[in-house]
KOLDRENLUM-710243 format. One record per residue: residue number from 1; residue in three letters; chain; x, y, z of N, C-alpha, C in turn. Coordinates in steps of 0.2 Angstrom, whole numbers. Example, Ala and Ser with C-alpha at 12.3 -4.5 7.8 and 13.67 -1.06 7.14 Angstrom:
<rs>
+-----+------+-------+-------+-------+-------+-------+-------+-------+-------+-------+-------+
!  nr ! rest ! kette !   nxx !   nyy !   nzz !  caxx !  cayy !  cazz !   cxx !   cyy !   czz !
+-----+------+-------+-------+-------+-------+-------+-------+-------+-------+-------+-------+
!   1 !  Ala !     A !    66 !   -28 !    39 !    62 !   -22 !    39 !    66 !   -16 !    39 !
!   2 !  Ser !     A !    64 !   -11 !    35 !    68 !    -5 !    36 !    64 !     0 !    39 !
+-----+------+-------+-------+-------+-------+-------+-------+-------+-------+-------+-------+
</rs>
This chain:
<rs>
+-----+------+-------+-------+-------+-------+-------+-------+-------+-------+-------+-------+
!  nr ! rest ! kette !   nxx !   nyy !   nzz !  caxx !  cayy !  cazz !   cxx !   cyy !   czz !
+-----+------+-------+-------+-------+-------+-------+-------+-------+-------+-------+-------+
!   1 !  Met !     A !   596 !   426 !   573 !   597 !   433 !   573 !   592 !   437 !   568 !
!   2 !  Lys !     A !   589 !   442 !   570 !   584 !   445 !   565 !   588 !   450 !   560 !
!   3 !  Ser !     A !   586 !   450 !   554 !   588 !   455 !   549 !   585 !   462 !   551 !
!   4 !  Asp !     A !   588 !   467 !   548 !   586 !   474 !   548 !   579 !   474 !   546 !
!   5 !  Leu !     A !   578 !   471 !   540 !   571 !   471 !   537 !   566 !   468 !   541 !
!   6 !  Glu !     A !   567 !   462 !   544 !   563 !   459 !   549 !   561 !   464 !   555 !
!   7 !  Ala !     A !   566 !   467 !   558 !   565 !   471 !   563 !   561 !   477 !   561 !
!   8 !  Lys !     A !   562 !   480 !   555 !   558 !   486 !   553 !   551 !   484 !   552 !
!   9 !  Leu !     A !   550 !   478 !   549 !   543 !   476 !   548 !   539 !   474 !   554 !
!  10 !  Glu !     A !   543 !   471 !   559 !   540 !   470 !   566 !   538 !   477 !   569 !
!  11 !  Ser !     A !   542 !   482 !   568 !   541 !   489 !   571 !   535 !   492 !   568 !
!  12 !  Ile !     A !   534 !   491 !   561 !   529 !   494 !   557 !   522 !   491 !   559 !
!  13 !  Leu !     A !   522 !   484 !   559 !   516 !   480 !   560 !   514 !   481 !   568 !
!  14 !  Ser !     A !   518 !   481 !   573 !   516 !   481 !   580 !   513 !   488 !   581 !
!  15 !  Gly !     A !   514 !   493 !   577 !   511 !   500 !   578 !   504 !   500 !   575 !
!  16 !  Ala !     A !   502 !   495 !   571 !   496 !   495 !   567 !   490 !   493 !   572 !
!  17 !  Glu !     A !   484 !   495 !   571 !   479 !   494 !   576 !   477 !   487 !   576 !
!  18 !  Gly !     A !   476 !   484 !   582 !   474 !   477 !   583 !   479 !   471 !   582 !
!  19 !  Val !     A !   485 !   473 !   580 !   491 !   468 !   578 !   494 !   466 !   585 !
!  20 !  Gly !     A !   495 !   470 !   590 !   499 !   468 !   596 !   506 !   466 !   595 !
!  21 !  Glu !     A !   508 !   461 !   599 !   515 !   459 !   598 !   515 !   455 !   592 !
!  22 !  Val !     A !   521 !   455 !   588 !   522 !   452 !   582 !   529 !   450 !   581 !
!  23 !  Arg !     A !   530 !   444 !   577 !   536 !   441 !   576 !   536 !   440 !   568 !
!  24 !  Val !     A !   542 !   442 !   565 !   542 !   441 !   557 !   548 !   437 !   556 !
!  25 !  Met !     A !   547 !   432 !   551 !   553 !   429 !   548 !   552 !   429 !   540 !
!  26 !  Leu !     A !   557 !   431 !   537 !   557 !   432 !   530 !   561 !   426 !   527 !
!  27 !  Met !     A !   558 !   423 !   521 !   562 !   418 !   517 !   565 !   422 !   511 !
!  28 !  Thr !     A !   571 !   421 !   510 !   574 !   425 !   504 !   578 !   420 !   500 !
!  29 !  Gly !     A !   579 !   423 !   494 !   583 !   419 !   489 !   586 !   424 !   484 !
!  30 !  Lys !     A !   590 !   422 !   480 !   594 !   426 !   475 !   589 !   428 !   470 !
!  31 !  Lys !     A !   589 !   435 !   468 !   585 !   437 !   463 !   588 !   436 !   456 !
!  32 !  Glu !     A !   584 !   433 !   452 !   587 !   431 !   445 !   585 !   437 !   441 !
!  33 !  Asn !     A !   590 !   440 !   438 !   589 !   446 !   434 !   591 !   444 !   427 !
!  34 !  Thr !     A !   586 !   442 !   423 !   587 !   440 !   416 !   586 !   445 !   411 !
!  35 !  Gln !     A !   585 !   451 !   413 !   584 !   457 !   409 !   590 !   461 !   409 !
!  36 !  Gly !     A !   592 !   464 !   404 !   598 !   469 !   404 !   604 !   465 !   402 !
!  37 !  Phe !     A !   610 !   469 !   403 !   616 !   466 !   401 !   620 !   463 !   406 !
!  38 !  Tyr !     A !   618 !   464 !   412 !   622 !   462 !   418 !   617 !   458 !   423 !
!  39 !  Ser !     A !   620 !   454 !   427 !   616 !   450 !   432 !   616 !   453 !   438 !
!  40 !  Ser !     A !   611 !   453 !   442 !   611 !   456 !   449 !   611 !   450 !   454 !
!  41 !  Asp !     A !   615 !   452 !   459 !   615 !   448 !   465 !   611 !   450 !   471 !
!  42 !  Glu !     A !   606 !   453 !   469 !   601 !   456 !   474 !   597 !   450 !   478 !
!  43 !  Thr !     A !   595 !   451 !   484 !   591 !   446 !   487 !   584 !   448 !   487 !
!  44 !  Glu !     A !   580 !   443 !   486 !   573 !   445 !   485 !   569 !   441 !   491 !
!  45 !  Val !     A !   564 !   444 !   493 !   559 !   440 !   498 !   555 !   436 !   494 !
!  46 !  Thr !     A !   555 !   429 !   496 !   551 !   424 !   493 !   545 !   422 !   497 !
!  47 !  Gly !     A !   545 !   424 !   503 !   540 !   422 !   508 !   541 !   425 !   514 !
!  48 !  Val !     A !   535 !   426 !   518 !   535 !   429 !   524 !   531 !   425 !   529 !
!  49 !  Leu !     A !   533 !   424 !   535 !   530 !   421 !   540 !   529 !   426 !   546 !
!  50 !  Ile !     A !   523 !   427 !   548 !   521 !   432 !   553 !   517 !   428 !   559 !
!  51 !  Ala !     A !   519 !   429 !   565 !   515 !   427 !   571 !   513 !   434 !   574 !
!  52 !  Ala !     A !   507 !   435 !   575 !   504 !   441 !   578 !   499 !   439 !   583 !
!  53 !  Gln !     A !   498 !   443 !   589 !   493 !   442 !   594 !   486 !   443 !   591 !
!  54 !  Gly !     A !   486 !   448 !   587 !   479 !   450 !   584 !   477 !   446 !   578 !
!  55 !  Ala !     A !   480 !   440 !   576 !   479 !   436 !   570 !   473 !   432 !   571 !
!  56 !  Asp !     A !   469 !   433 !   576 !   463 !   429 !   576 !   457 !   434 !   574 !
!  57 !  Asn !     A !   459 !   440 !   572 !   454 !   444 !   569 !   455 !   445 !   561 !
!  58 !  Pro !     A !   450 !   443 !   557 !   451 !   443 !   550 !   453 !   450 !   547 !
!  59 !  Val !     A !   450 !   455 !   550 !   452 !   462 !   547 !   459 !   463 !   549 !
!  60 !  Thr !     A !   462 !   461 !   555 !   469 !   462 !   556 !   473 !   458 !   551 !
!  61 !  Val !     A !   471 !   452 !   550 !   475 !   448 !   546 !   476 !   451 !   539 !
!  62 !  Gln !     A !   470 !   453 !   536 !   470 !   457 !   530 !   474 !   463 !   530 !
!  63 !  Asn !     A !   474 !   467 !   535 !   478 !   473 !   535 !   486 !   471 !   535 !
!  64 !  Ile !     A !   488 !   466 !   539 !   494 !   464 !   539 !   496 !   461 !   532 !
!  65 !  Gln !     A !   492 !   457 !   529 !   494 !   454 !   522 !   494 !   460 !   517 !
!  66 !  Gln !     A !   490 !   465 !   517 !   491 !   470 !   512 !   497 !   474 !   513 !
!  67 !  Ala !     A !   499 !   476 !   519 !   505 !   479 !   521 !   511 !   476 !   518 !
!  68 !  Val !     A !   511 !   469 !   520 !   517 !   465 !   517 !   517 !   465 !   510 !
!  69 !  Met !     A !   511 !   464 !   507 !   511 !   463 !   499 !   514 !   470 !   496 !
!  70 !  Ala !     A !   512 !   476 !   499 !   514 !   482 !   497 !   522 !   483 !   498 !
!  71 !  Leu !     A !   524 !   481 !   503 !   531 !   482 !   505 !   536 !   478 !   500 !
!  72 !  Phe !     A !   534 !   471 !   499 !   539 !   467 !   496 !   536 !   465 !   489 !
!  73 !  Gln !     A !   531 !   467 !   487 !   528 !   466 !   480 !   528 !   458 !   479 !
!  74 !  Ile !     A !   525 !   454 !   484 !   524 !   447 !   483 !   517 !   445 !   484 !
!  75 !  Glu !     A !   515 !   440 !   481 !   508 !   437 !   481 !   506 !   435 !   488 !
!  76 !  Ala !     A !   499 !   436 !   489 !   496 !   434 !   495 !   498 !   427 !   497 !
!  77 !  His !     A !   498 !   422 !   493 !   499 !   415 !   495 !   506 !   414 !   497 !
!  78 !  Lys !     A !   511 !   419 !   497 !   518 !   418 !   500 !   518 !   421 !   507 !
!  79 !  Ile !     A !   512 !   423 !   509 !   512 !   426 !   516 !   508 !   422 !   521 !
!  80 !  Lys !     A !   511 !   419 !   526 !   508 !   415 !   531 !   507 !   419 !   537 !
!  81 !  Ile !     A !   501 !   420 !   540 !   500 !   424 !   546 !   496 !   419 !   551 !
!  82 !  Met !     A !   499 !   419 !   557 !   496 !   414 !   562 !   496 !   418 !   569 !
!  83 !  Lys !     A !   491 !   415 !   573 !   490 !   418 !   579 !   496 !   416 !   584 !
!  84 !  Met !     A !   499 !   421 !   587 !   504 !   420 !   592 !   501 !   418 !   598 !
!  85 !  Lys !     A !   504 !   412 !   601 !   502 !   409 !   607 !   505 !   413 !   613 !
+-----+------+-------+-------+-------+-------+-------+-------+-------+-------+-------+-------+
</rs>
């Protein structure tokens, strides 16, 4: 079952030029809040797996990667993009 966040990201990416059909899977973990006087139980995105029809185009892959990095504030090496079969 897809999370709301996965569905929203699929909707955003499928509207981007050259992406085509897209599937998103998010890896999540508990966010460790070591700052402040309280602990947070927020969930953070620790990795993103994306299968897209347009992933054979390096420009499309870069656009997807930049969008995901901006949305989730994660490093590029935590984003895996592959060609949808």
